[in-house]
N, C-alpha and C positions, 0 to 999 in steps of 0.2 A: 671697556666702553663706558663713557661718562653716564651717570645715573641722573636723569633730569627730575626724578621724583624724590630726591634725598638731598641732604646738606652736603654729602660727600660726592667726589668725582669718581672714586673707585672704592670697591670693598676691600676689606683687609685680607682677602684671600686671592686676589687676582694680579697683583703686581709681579712682573717678571723682568728678565734682563732687557727685553725690548722696550720697557718703560723707563730705562735709565736716562736721566736728563730731564724728564718731565716734571712739571710742577703739579702736585696732586693735593687733594683734600680728603682726609680720612676721618671717619667718626667711629667710635666704639668705646669699649670699657678697658680700663687699665687692668691687664691680666697679671703681668709680672713687672716689677720695677727693680732696676739695678743701678745703684749710685756708685760710680767709680771715682768719685772725687771731682776730677776734671771733666768727666763725661757722665751723662745719665742715659740709660737705655730703658725703654719701655716696650713690652710686648702688648700691642693693641689688638683687641679681639672683637669681632662682630660675628654675625650668623654665618659668614662665608669663610672665616679662617682667621689667621693672625699675621700681622706684619710687625717687624721690629722698627721702632722709630728711635732716633737718637737726638740728643740735645747737647750742643757745644756752647760753652760760655762766650766763645769768641764769635759766634755766628749771630747775625742780626742784632747786635748790641746786647746779647745775653738776656733779653726779656723773656723769651720762651724758656731758656734754661732755668731762670729763677722761678718761673711758675711751675716747672717740672719738679723742682726741689720739694714742693709742698703737696703734690698730688699723691693719692694713695690708691690702694687696690680697689677696683670696682667703681672708681669714679668715671662717669661718662665724659669724654672730652672730644673736641674737634681740633685737628691739627692740619696745617698747610706746610708743605715743604717740598724738597727736591729728592727724587728717587736717585739713589747712587748704589754702586756695587759695594758689597761688603768687603772689607780688607781680606786679603788672601789668608786662608787658614781659619777665617771666622765664619765661613758659610755654615748653614744648618740644613743638612740634607734630609732631615726628618719632616720638614715642612715645605710646602710648595713655593712659598715666598722666600725660602732660605738663602737665596743668592743676593738679595737686595735689601736695602733699608731706606728709610726716609729721614733725611736731615731736616729737622723741623725749624721753621722760621717763625711760625705763628701758632699759638695754642689758645684755645678757649675752653675753660672748665664749664661744662654744661650743667653739672650738679655734683654734689659730694655724696658720700655713702658711709653708712655705719660699717664697722667691721663685720663681714659676713659670718654667720654661725658655722660655716664650713668652707673649705677651700673649693673654689669653682674649678674643679678638676674632674677628669673622668674617673680617676681612682679616688673615690670618696670614702673616708674612714667613718663618717657619721652614719648613724642608723637611718633606715628608710623613713622612720617616723619624723626625724628631724628634716630630712629632705622634703617630705610631703608637707610639713608645717611651713616651710619656706619654698614652696614649689616654684614661685616666680624666680627664685635664685637658681634652683636646680635646673630649670629650663635653659639657663645660660651655658650650662656645660656643653662642650662640643658634641659629645655623644648624644645628648638629648636633642640638640639641634639637628643632628644628622637623622635621628629616628623620626622626628616630626617631618623632616624634609622627605624622607623615603615614604612615609605614610601619605603625604600629599601627592608625591609622584605616582604611587601605585593607585591611589584613589582616582586621580585624573586619568590614568591609563585605563582603568576599568570603565570609567565613563566614556572615554573616547572609543574604546573597542565596542561597547554596546551601542553608542550613537552611530558608529559607522555601519552597524548591522540593522539599522532602522528600528531600534528600541526607543521608546518614548519615556522620558523621566516624568513620573507623576508623584506629587507629594500626597501623602495620606494623613489623616488627622492624628494628633497626639492625644486628644481627648476622645475616647471611644467607649464602647460598652464592655463591661467585664464579662469575659468568656473563659471557660476552663480550658487551658492549653498546656497544663503540666506543671507550671510554677505558680506561685502566688502573685496576684496583681498588686501593683501600686495603685491605691484608690485615691481619687480626688473628689472631695465633697462639693456639691453644687450649692452655691449661695441662693440662687433664684428658685431652686426646687428642693427645699429642705427634706432631708432623709434620702435623697438620691445621690448617686455617685457616678462619676466617670472613672475609667481605668486608663492608665498609661499603657500603650500597646506592648505586649510581649513580642509581637512581630506584626507586620501588616498582612498576615496570612489571609484572613477573611476578606479584607478589602481588595487585595490583589486578585482574588477569585472573582469578586464582583466587577473589577475592571475588565477581566476577560469576558464576562457575560455582557459587559457594556461595550465590547467591540474594540478595546484598545489593542488587543492581539499581541503586542510585544511591549512589555512594561519593565521598567527598572527604577530603583530608587536607592540612594544611599541613606538608609533609614536608621534613626535612633530607636532603640528598643529598650524595654525596661522589664526586669524580672526581680521579684523580691525573694531571693533564694540565698542559701549559704554560699559564701564566696571562697575563691581559691586563686592560685596564681594566674590562671587563664580565664577568670570569670569576674565580672563586675555587675553591680545592680543596673547600670546603664551602659549599653554597648552599641556598636554600630555594625550593621550588616549591609552588604550590597544585595539587595532583594531583586529577584528576577522572576518573571512569569511569562509564559507563552501559551497561545491557544491554537486550535487546529493542528495539533502536533501529537506525536507518539513519544515514547521514552527515548528511543535512539535519536530522534530529531533533536530533542532538548539537550541530551548529553553531548552530541556532536557540536551543537551551537555553543554550549558552555566551554567545551575544550578549546574551541577557536578563540573565544573571548579571553579565557584565562591564559592561553599561550601568548597572545598579543600583549596582555597586561604584564605578565611576568617578564617578557622580553624587554619591555620598556624600563625595567629596573635591573636589567642585566642578568636575569635568571632564565635558563633554558628549561622549558617544560616540554619534553618530547611527547608528541601525540601520534596515534591515539593512546590514551592512558590504559594501563592494565586494569582489568576488571576482576575482582575477587568476590565471590558470593559471600554473604553473611556467615553461613555455616562453615565454609572453607576458612574464612578468616578466623573464626572462633576456634575451630579445631586445630588450625596450624599455628596461630599466634596468640590465642587466648584473649583476643580483643577484636572489636569491630573497627578499630582504628590502628592497624598495625604499622609499626616502623620496620620496613623490610630491608633497611640498610645493614642490618646485622642478622646473623643466623639464629641459633638457639631455638629451633622450632619445637613445638609440642609433639611428643611421640606417644601414640596409643600402644600400650603394652597389655591391654586387657586380656588378650588370648594367652599371653605368656604365663599369667598368674592365675588361671582358672583352677588349677589343682594345687596351688601353693599351700604351705603350712602356715603362712602368715595370714591370720584370719581377716584382718582389715582389708587386705587386697583380695582375698578369696571371696569375701562377702560382696564386694563391689563388682568383681569380675563375673559373678553369677547372678546378679540382680539386674533385671531389665531396666534400662534407662540410666544405669550407672556405668562408670568406666574407671580404669586405672591408667593414668597418663603420667608422663615425666618430661622434664627438660634436662639437658646436659649443659651445665655451665663449665665450659672448658677453662682449665686453669685454677678454678676454685677448689679443686680437690687437694691442692697444696696448702690450703688455709689451715691454721691451727684449729683444734676442736672448739676452743672457746669462741672463735670467730664464726664458725659454722653454727654453733648453738644460738648465736644472736639472730639467726635467720628465722627461728621459730616464731618470735613475736611479730615479725614482718608478715609471715604467712597467716598468723592469727588475725591481724588487722584486715587481711584480704578475705576472711571468712573461713579459714581452715581450722579444723579442730586440733591439728598437730602437723608436724612436718617430718615425713619419712625421707631419709637421704642415705646415699652411699658415696663415700669419698674413696676414689681410686688414687692412692698416693703415688707420687712420682717414683718412689722406690719399689713399687710393685705390690705393696701391702694394701689391704682394704680395711677401711675403718667405717663402721656403721653399727647402730644398735639393732638393725633388723636383718642384716645379711646372714645371720645364723639360721634363719628360717628358710632360706632359699637353697634349692638343689643346684648342683653344678650345671644341669641342663638349663635351668631358669636363668642363672647368671650368664651363661654363654649366649642365650637368646637375647638377654637384655643388652649385653655388650655389643652384639651385632646390630640390633634394632636401633639403639641409641648412639651408635658409632663411638663407643667409649674408648678413650685412650688413657694412658697414665697421666695423672694430674687433673682428671675430670671429677666434677661433683654432680651426681644425678639426684634430682629432687622429684618427689612423687606427689600426686593428689589422687585419692580414691574416693569418689563420691558421685553425685549426679553429674551428667555430662556437662551442662552449662556451668555449674559451680566449679568443677575441676578445671575447665577452660579458663575461667576468670581468675582462679587462684594462681594457676601456673602462668597465665598472662601477666599478672601483677608481679610475680617472682621474676619472670623473664625481663621485665622492664627494670626492676630493682637490681638484678644481677648485671645487666648491661651497664648501669651507672657504676656499680661497685667495682666491676672489672675494667671500667673506662674503655669499653669497646668503641672503636672508631666509628663515627657516623658522619661520613663526608658528603658534602653536597646536599641536595634536597631530594626527597622521596615523594613522588606523587602517584596516586592510584585512586580508583573508584572501589568502594565496597557496595555491592548491589544486592537486590532481592532479599531484603529484610523480612522477617515475619510480620504479619499484619498486627498481631496481638502478642502480648505476654501475660502471664498470670501474676497479679499483684498479691503477694502472700499477705501483706499487712491489711489490705482492703478486702481480701478474699473475693476478688473480682477481676475481670479482664481489663487490660489497659492497652492503649495504643502503643506500638513500638515506636512509631514516628509521630503521628498526629491523627485525630479522628477523621480527617478529610482525605486520607490516603486511599488511592484506588487499589482494590484487591486484584490479584492475578485473575484473569478471566476464567481460567480453568478451575479456580477455587470458589467462585461465587456461590455455586450450588451447595457447597459444604460449610457455608458461613455459620449457620446455626448448629450444625451437627458436629463439626470438627474445627472450631475456630482457631485453635492453636496450631493447626497444620496449614493454615492459609498463608500464602505469601502475598507480597505487595510490590507495586511498581515504585521502588525507592532506590536512591543512590546517594551515598555520602562521599564527599571529596576529602580524601585523607592526605595530609601533608606532614611528613616527618613524625608520624606517630600521633598526630592530633586530628580530631575532626575539624577540618577547616571550613567545611560547608556541607550542606545537605539539602535534599529535595526529593521530589517525587511527583508522580502523576496524581491528579485530584479526582475525586468522585464528582461526576457532572450529571448524575441522575438523582433526583430527589428521593425516590423510593429506596434506592440502594443506600443513600446516605442515612436514611432513617433506620434501615436494618443494622447498619454499623453502629449507630448511636444507641440503639436498643441493646446491642451486645455489650456496650460500654456502661450499661446501667441507666440510660436515660429513658424516662417515660416520654410519650408523645407530648404531654403537657410541658415537661421540663425542656425538651428539645425545642419546642415552639418558643418558650420563654427565653432560652439562651441563644438559639440560632434561627429564630423564625424568619428574619430578613434574608438569610442565606437560603433556607429551605424554599422560600417563596421564589427567590431569584432563579434557583435551579430549574424551576418549572417553566421558565421563559426562554427556552432554546439555548441552554448552557452548552458551549462547545467543549470538546476534549481539551484539557489544559494540564500544564505541568510547569513546575518552576524550581527555584533554587534560592538559597540564601548563603552567601559567603561571609564568614566571620572576619570582618576587616581587621579588627584589633588583633585577633589570634594570628592571622596571616602575617601582619606586619611584625608581630613579636618574633615569628620564625624567620622572617626575612632579615631582621636586624640581629639575630642571634641572642635575643634577650631572654631572660628567665621568667618574665612576667609581662602581662599585657599592660601593667601600670607604666612600663618603660616606653610605651608607644602612645600613651594617652596624656594629654596636656595636664588635666586636672582629675586624676583618679581618686577613688575612695580606698580606704584601708580594708583589711579583711573583715572588719566589723561593720563596714558600710559607712564609715565616718569620713568626712572631709576635714582633715586636721588644720588646713589653712583657714577655712571660713568657720570652723566649728559647727558644721552642719552634720546631722540634723539638729535643730535647735528648738527650744520651747517657743511657743507663740503666746500672745496676750489673751486674756479672758475675753476681751472685746472681739478679737478675731474669731475665737471659738463661737461666741454668741452669734456673730454674723452668719456663721455656717450652721447654726442650730446644733452645735456639738458641745459636749461637756466631757471632761476626763473623769474616769472612774478612780 
C-alpha cells in the first residue's frame, strides 16, 4: 500500500510477485553493494526489511548506473524503478522479497556516510561498548529494529487491554519527594528553594495510592522509574514499568484482572499465556527451586535430606541436621557426574559467590564408581536413602548445602541455575506463574533491623495482624509476583488502607512518628479520609521485552541504555557542569 507520509511508495520489506510490473519508489540505506562490471546490485534496507535493486548501464541512458558506481555502504538513497521477477535460480528464499527486484531508472543520493565503525549486521563482532558509543548506527541493525518494534507492539497491547477494561491512564510527576523505598534516589536540586531537593520517582507507588483515595478506581500508566543502584544485565538506572492500581478489590480480583490483561497483551505479540496461572507460595518456591522467581521449564528440584543425615558421621551434615532452623538439602545435576574432577572442583568458587562456605558433592560415575571427598563418612543405609530420595542414576552429580534453611535454599537455587546453563538444559517456550504469600518482613543482618520483603505499604494477612509486634517474621502478606522464564517480570500486592495499621508497620521498620510524618505525612493524612481497599501491580516492561525477544540484556530492547557503570557512552553522560550552574543551585563540589 502506498505510504502517503513518506518519500517512498513502498517499504523495502513489502514487494512481492503481485507487484511485478509496477513502478515504485523506495528509500533506505545501502546495505550491501555488488559490482559485477556490467551490472550493479544493491541491497536496500529500511525498518521493514530489504529489497534488491539492480542497475543496468543500458537502462534509462545509464544515468542511474553511473550514480550507483559511486555510492557506498550506509548512504541513504531514493530510487524509482520497475519491479521485476529475479532470473531463475537467483531467488533468495531467506528474505520475504527474495523473488523480486527493482530495476532502477532514477536514483537520488540523499546523503553520504563515513565508513561505519562496525558492520550493520545482526552478527556484530564489535564490543558492546563500541555499539553503545555509536548507538544510532547499532539501531539500524535488523535485530534492533525488530526488538524496538516488538516493544512498541507489546506496550500498545498492554495499553489497549487496560483501556478496554475501563482503566484510566494518569500521568504522575517525575519530580517528587524523596521517600525510602529500598534503593537510593536520584536527587534533583531546586534552584528556587536552595538546600531543597526533588527526587526522581523509584516508582509511582505513593501517588497511585493517592489516586485510589481520589476515586480514580482503575489506574494505569506506562511509567518511567529511576533507581540509583548497582546495575546488571536486567537492570538500568532508568527503566519503564506498566503501573496498575485498583480500588474496592481483594487480592483474587486484582490477580484475575491482571491475568486477563496479560493474556490479551501476550496474544497480540504471538505468545500464548494459558490462564489461570499456577500459583506457588513463597516458601514452596524457595524450598523447591531455591528462588522466589523459579524457572520451572527444567527439573533439578531441591531435595530435603535432613532426616537422612541426623546420625551421620559427617559432622557438617550432622550439626545442621540436629540444629533448629537448619537443614541439609541437595540438588541432582543429571549428567554432570561424568565431568572430570577438575571441572567439578571449579564449582566450589561458584558456590562461594552464592554464600556457601564450601561445596560438598558426590559424583556417581557412569561406570558405577563413586567419586567424592565426603562419601567415606556415609553408611550404606544413608547412601541408599540418598539415592532413592534424590532419584540418583549413574552419571549424576549431587551437590549439598547444610546451613540455615533460607541460606541453603538460596545457595542451591543459584547452583541449580548455574548447572542448567552449564548442562545446556532445554528451556523451550515461555514459563508463566505467580509466586504468592511472601513474608511481610525479613531481618536485615547489616542494619540489625526488620525490613519490608516487598514494600512498607503492603497489607499483612488479616490473621497475622494481632502478632505484628510479637512475631513479625512469622507474618505473611497479600503479595504476588509475576514470574516469567525465571525472572521477576512484575510484582504487586494489596495496600494498607488504614492509617493506624500503616503506622504500626512503619514503627516496626524503625520509623518514629516524627520521621513517618516527615517522610509520609501526606499519605498518612490521606488514609484518614475514607481510603478504600486497594491493590496493584507493576510490570517490568524492559525485562518482559528482553524475554520476548530472546535477548540476554535489557539493553537490547532499550533505544539508548546505559552501561553497567551507569554511563551513556554516546553522549558521555554523566558529565561535569559549570561552576555557574552549581552556583545557581547553591551547590559546590567537595
